[in-house]
C-alpha positions in Angstrom: 0.0 0.0 0.0 1.1 3.6 -0.7 0.3 6.2 1.9 -0.4 9.9 1.2 0.7 12.6 3.6 -0.3 16.3 3.7 1.9 18.4 6.0 -0.5 21.1 7.3 0.9 21.9 10.8 2.8 25.2 10.1 2.2 28.6 11.7 2.2 30.5 8.4 4.4 33.3 9.8 5.2 34.8 6.4 1.6 34.5 5.4 0.4 36.3 8.6 -1.8 33.5 9.9 -3.1 30.0 9.3 -2.7 29.8 5.6 -4.0 26.2 5.5 -7.4 27.9 6.0 -7.1 30.6 3.3 -10.0 30.2 0.9 -9.3 29.5 -2.7 -12.3 28.8 -5.0 -14.5 28.2 -2.1 -12.2 25.6 -0.4 -9.5 25.9 2.2 -6.0 25.9 0.7 -5.0 22.6 2.3 -8.1 20.8 0.8 -6.4 20.9 -2.6 -3.6 18.6 -1.6 -6.0 16.4 0.3 -8.3 16.1 -2.7 -5.5 15.3 -5.1 -4.3 12.5 -2.9 -7.9 11.2 -2.4 -8.3 10.8 -6.2 -4.8 9.1 -6.5 -3.8 5.5 -6.1 -3.2 5.6 -2.3 -4.5 3.4 0.4 -4.5 5.8 3.3 -4.1 9.6 3.8 -2.6 11.3 6.9 -3.0 15.0 7.4 -0.6 16.3 10.0 -1.9 19.3 11.9 -0.4 21.4 14.6 -0.8 25.1 14.7 -4.5 26.0 15.0 -5.2 22.2 14.7 -8.9 22.3 15.8 -9.8 24.9 13.2 -7.8 23.2 10.4 -9.3 19.8 11.2 -12.8 21.3 11.3 -12.3 23.0 7.9 -11.0 20.0 6.0 -13.1 17.2 4.5 -11.4 13.8 4.9 -12.1 10.9 2.6 -12.9 7.5 4.1 -9.2 6.5 4.0 -8.1 9.7 5.7 -7.2 10.6 9.3 -5.6 13.5 11.2 -2.4 13.1 13.1 -1.3 16.0 15.4 2.2 17.2 15.7 2.7 18.7 19.2 6.2 19.8 18.1 5.0 21.7 15.0 7.1 24.8 16.0 10.2 22.6 15.4 9.6 22.8 11.6 8.5 20.7 8.7 10.8 17.8 9.6 9.0 17.3 12.9 5.7 17.0 11.1 7.2 14.6 8.5 8.6 12.5 11.4 5.1 12.3 13.1 3.5 11.3 9.8 6.1 8.5 9.0 5.7 7.2 12.6 1.9 7.0 12.2 1.8 5.4 8.8 0.2 1.9 8.7 2.5 -1.1 9.1 1.7 -2.3 5.5 2.7 1.0 3.9 5.5 0.5 1.3 6.0 4.2 0.7 4.5 7.7 1.3 3.8 10.5 -1.1 4.4 13.7 0.8 2.6 16.9 -0.1 2.7 20.4 1.4 -0.7 22.0 2.4 0.5 25.2 0.7 1.2 23.8 -2.7 -2.3 23.5 -4.3 -1.2 22.9 -7.9 0.0 19.3 -7.5 -2.3 17.1 -9.6 -3.6 13.6 -9.1 -1.9 12.7 -12.4 1.5 13.8 -11.0 1.0 11.9 -7.8 0.1 8.7 -9.8 3.3 9.3 -11.9 5.3 9.3 -8.7 3.7 6.1 -7.5 4.2 4.5 -11.0 7.9 5.5 -10.9 8.3 3.8 -7.5 6.5 0.6 -8.6 8.7 0.4 -11.7 12.1 1.1 -10.0 11.7 0.4 -6.3 14.1 3.3 -5.6 14.0 4.6 -2.0 13.1 8.1 -3.2 11.1 9.1 -6.2 10.8 12.9 -7.0 8.8 14.8 -9.5 10.7 17.1 -11.8 8.7 19.8 -13.6 10.0 22.1 -16.3 10.9 24.7 -13.6 12.4 22.4 -11.1 11.7 19.7 -8.5 8.3 19.0 -7.0 6.9 16.6 -4.3 8.6 13.3 -3.5 7.7 9.7 -2.5 9.7 8.2 0.3 9.9 4.4 0.6 9.7 2.5 3.9 13.4 1.9 3.7 14.1 5.5 4.6 11.3 6.2 7.0 13.6 5.9 10.0 16.3 8.2 8.5 13.8 10.8 7.4 12.1 10.6 10.7 15.2 11.8 12.6 15.6 15.1 10.7 15.3 18.5 12.3 14.2 22.0 11.3 12.3 23.2 8.2 14.0 21.1 5.6 11.7 18.1 5.2 13.5 15.2 3.5 15.8 17.5 1.4 18.8 16.6 3.7 18.3 12.9 3.0 18.0 13.6 -0.8 21.2 15.7 -0.8 23.1 13.1 1.2 22.0 10.2 -1.0 21.5 11.3 -4.6 21.9 7.7 -5.7 18.6 6.8 -4.0 16.6 9.2 -6.1 14.6 8.3 -9.2 13.3 11.4 -11.0 9.9 11.4 -12.8 9.5 14.2 -15.3 6.1 15.8 -15.7 5.1 18.6 -18.1 4.5 22.1 -16.9 5.9 24.5 -14.4 6.5 23.4 -10.8 3.5 24.2 -8.6 4.1 27.4 -6.6 4.2 27.4 -2.8 1.9 29.9 -1.1 4.1 31.8 1.3 2.3 35.2 1.4 -1.3 36.2 0.7 -0.2 37.6 -2.7 0.8 34.0 -3.7 -2.8 32.7 -3.4 -4.1 31.6 -6.8 -6.8 33.9 -8.2 -8.6 30.8 -9.6 -8.6 27.2 -8.2 -5.8 25.1 -9.6 -6.7 22.8 -12.5 -7.1 19.3 -11.3 -6.3 16.2 -13.3 
């Protein structure tokens, strides 16, 4: 089974508030990553919350295969949320697709391309490469322990930089989805879904 993870625990300091709840096209920003995973070939979805957790959990609609996991150490950065997610993943999970709650442009098609790349190659890390640079990644069970001991706001980038031989890249068409860091970064229209 492949797991899906949405990291939605951050404080949104640069944004000026809980950006996971910012409305885009009538939905909270974090719902876009959740919906993309729900339509993909994953067997479970974990949404990691932390800052303003009650409000974020109340605002999001989980699919039947989804659940919330709280990160009490969310102030320690993205890596702490990733560690919480990897610790909570089901025992039969082979790998996890990790999405950020503030990157609404990642499509179901791109997620399924990541999963297909993993199933073909069985590489420990599979990463999307868009025309404009890298996108989300899939982490295999083999590296859960290593990725779970990271610190700060780097996510799994340190593991990738330390072990480039572990990475299989899957190229997808189009520009890399933009992160929403400030209110001006919010899309005017809902991202196209595939």
